[in-house]
N, C-alpha and C positions, 0 to 999 in steps of 0.2 A: 366212559362209555365203551369209548373205539377198544383199550388195552382189554377192561375185562371181557370183552365181545369175542377178542382174539384170545385171550385162554381162554374162555368157554367153548372156542370154535365155532361158534353164532355170529351172525353177523348185527350189528348196534341194533336196525332195527327191533329183529327177532328179538334179540335180551329185552328190551325197550319193552314191546307188545307180552312176555311172556312175563314183566315181573308186573308188568298193571294188572296183568290176568290174577297174579300171586296174591298182590299188596292195595288193587284196587286204589295205585295212584302210579303217576311217575317215578321214576327213579328219582331225576330232579326232585320234585315234591317230596318223594320220601325225605331224602336227603335233608333237605330245607326241614320240616317238619322237624327233626331229629336233632337239629344245629339250635334250633328255636327252643325245643326242649330243656338242652344245656346253657345256650345262653339264661333262660330262664330261671336253673340252679343258681348260675354265677349273676347275677344278678343280685338273689334274692342276701346269698351272702355279703352284698351292699359295696365291698373291698374295689371292684372295679369301676371305672367308666365303664359307659354306653360304648365307647368306642373300643376300650380298651377287650370289653367281652363279642365285639363285633368279631373281632381278628383273632381270637384267642377261639373260636367259634367255627374257624375256618372260612372267614364269610371277608373278602377283600372289599366290599362295596359299603360302607356306611348307611347310604341312601338306600340302596336291593334292603340292607337288614331291616336296618327300620321299617321300610314298606311290609315286608314278610313278615318280621315283628307283628307290626298290627294287625293283619289281617287274620295271623293266625289265633293271637293273642285278645285283642278288644279293643286294643290302649297301646300307644309308644312307648318304648324300652325304659324312656325316662322315668315319666309315668311310674311305667311295674317299677321301677326299682325304689322309684322314691314312694314305693305303697307299699311294700312289700312287707311291711311290717309285720300286715294282716294274716302271715302265716308264722309269724313270733310264736315258738312254746308248741309248735304244731312237731311231729315226730319228719323226719326226711322224708317219708316214703306216703303220708300223709299229703301231705303238701305238693309234691310231685303231682298226683293224684286230682289233687282239688283242684291243681293250677295249670294240667295239662291240655295243651294249648289243640285248638279244633280247627280242624281243617276246612276249605270250602266253605269260608268268612260265616261261620256259623259262629264265632265269637260270642256274640252275644246269648246263645244259647246256656251260654258254659257260666255266663252271668251267678244265677240260681244259687249256685255251687257254694260260690266263695259268701254268700250272704245268708244261707242257709241256716237256722238256727240248727237244723238235724246233726249237724257235722260234730 
């Protein structure tokens, strides 16, 4: 944030406040959500371990990654990887939308999308 704020010629606090106003969440939360989205795609592929995915998306702590993944997705990454077959055969763009992580611990609200007969 410091380097980004310097490049924009504003303070880190100001940049963070403006980011929150524009995107509705902190820069850190936004970044983690994007990382989890990428992790979900990598886990669906099935050729990488959870640890490999953690590091591939830029996380340096497996514990923090697993905790945040579980908060956003509703299941731990290992369970998600094992059950990723639920999206098999779906076009990637549909799978991404159906499995999109939900912020603010609202993962349970997204569950009906996966089990819906309307999809």
